[in-house]
C-alpha positions in Angstrom: 45.7 -14.4 86.3 44.1 -15.0 83.0 46.3 -14.8 79.9 45.4 -14.2 76.3 48.4 -16.1 75.0 51.1 -18.4 76.4 54.7 -18.9 75.7 56.0 -22.2 76.8 59.7 -21.9 77.5 59.9 -24.8 80.0 63.2 -26.6 79.8 65.1 -23.7 78.3 67.6 -21.4 79.9 68.2 -17.6 79.9 67.8 -15.8 77.6 65.4 -18.0 75.7 62.2 -17.4 77.8 62.6 -13.6 77.3 63.4 -14.0 73.6 60.3 -16.0 73.1 58.2 -13.6 75.2 59.5 -10.6 73.1 58.6 -12.4 69.9 55.1 -13.2 71.0 54.5 -9.7 72.6 54.9 -8.1 69.2 51.7 -9.9 68.0 49.6 -8.8 70.9 47.2 -5.8 71.1 47.3 -3.2 73.8 45.8 -4.6 77.0 46.3 -8.3 76.2 48.2 -10.4 78.7 51.1 -12.8 77.9 51.8 -15.8 80.1 55.4 -17.1 80.1 56.0 -20.6 81.4 59.6 -21.3 82.5 61.6 -23.6 84.6 64.7 -21.4 84.8 64.7 -19.4 88.0 66.4 -16.5 86.2 63.0 -15.6 84.7 62.1 -14.2 88.2 64.5 -11.3 87.5 64.5 -11.3 83.7 60.8 -10.9 83.0 60.2 -7.9 85.2 63.4 -6.3 84.0 62.5 -6.9 80.4 59.0 -5.4 81.0 60.5 -2.3 82.6 63.0 -1.9 79.7 60.4 -2.3 77.0 57.5 -0.4 78.5 55.2 -3.3 79.1 53.5 -3.9 82.5 54.8 -6.8 84.6 51.8 -8.2 86.4 52.8 -11.1 88.6 54.4 -14.6 89.1 52.6 -17.7 90.1 55.1 -20.3 91.3 54.3 -24.0 91.3 57.8 -25.6 91.2 59.3 -26.5 89.0 57.2 -24.1 86.9 57.3 -20.3 87.1 54.3 -18.6 85.4 55.0 -14.9 84.7 52.4 -12.5 83.3 53.0 -9.3 81.4 50.4 -6.9 79.8 51.1 -5.3 76.4 51.1 -1.6 76.7 52.0 -0.6 73.1 
């Protein structure tokens, strides 16, 4: 998937990847895609849950261990 902006949270633990994603998402326009790079497996549950809770669209994960690439589309 192609992202407009990337948050690099590799080497951090929950909740840091989601905190950084939330901060960056505030600067995106509707329709733009955020990529979150993480090495903490918790992101597999946390990113989709955060998208659901905040009204953004969770798109997908690409997994190339030890890196998890999560994608979310800004909806507001």
